[in-house]
N, C-alpha and C positions, 0 to 999 in steps of 0.2 A: 568410428569418432562415439565417445562415451560422453552422453551428455547428464547431468546430476541438478535438480533443480533444490531450490533452498525448501521450497514446498510443494506439497503434493495435493491432489486433487481430492476435497473432502477437509481438506484440513480447514482446522478455525482461527482463521487469522484478525487481526486490527490495521484498522485505517482511520488517519484523522479524517473526521467529517465537521461541516461546518454547523452549527446551532443555530438557527437565526433567533430564535427565542432566548439564547443564553448569552448571542452573539461572540462565540468564543469555538475555537475546533475542540474535540471532545472527543475520545476514543470510541469506535464502534462497531462491533464484530461482524466479522460473515464467516459463510465457508466456501470454500474455492469450488467453483462449478467445473471448470476444464482449465485448462494450462496450453496457451502456443508457443508452440518454439520456432521460430525463424533462422534457416543459417544462410549466411550468401554465400556465396561466388568465393569471398575472400577470406570464408571462414569465421565472420563473425555469428558471434550467437544471441540473439536476442529472446528473452524469457518473461514471457507476457503471462500475468495469471488476471482471470476472470470472475469475477464474485456474480454473474449471470451473462446472459448473451450480449450485455449492451455495453458493461463497464467492466473496463481493463486495466491493469497498474502492474507496473515494473517493481521489481524486487524491494529497490529501494522508496517505494510508497507503501509497503504493507509491513506490518510486525507482528511477532510472532508471539507478544505477550500485552496484555493491558498495559501493564506499567511500563515498559516501551516506549508503547503508543504514545503514552498522558504525557511522558518526557519530552516526544516530538508535538505534542501538541500545544503543551506548557510553553515552548521553545518558538511555536509558530506565534503564539499569543501574545510572546511578549516581544516579537518582531515588528506583530499588526501594532501594539499600545505605544514603541517609541518613536513609529513613521507618523501617529496622530500626536504626539507629543509638539 
């Protein structure tokens, strides 16, 4: 079985982080510490990226560029703003 990950350990990535002072989500950069790959008996592959020993993220929760993450933050902030109306 050949498994390819979107990111590698040591890569700098971006996540949506809630800033309580600004009261909105903002991009925050991190470095991937390690990657956990789980393969189930039925062949399902789960890849989780860890930014430290305690905090793991799925591929759809991390972004390669600040711009990509900023767009996702803007969308999330818009959703929150719409709910408060």
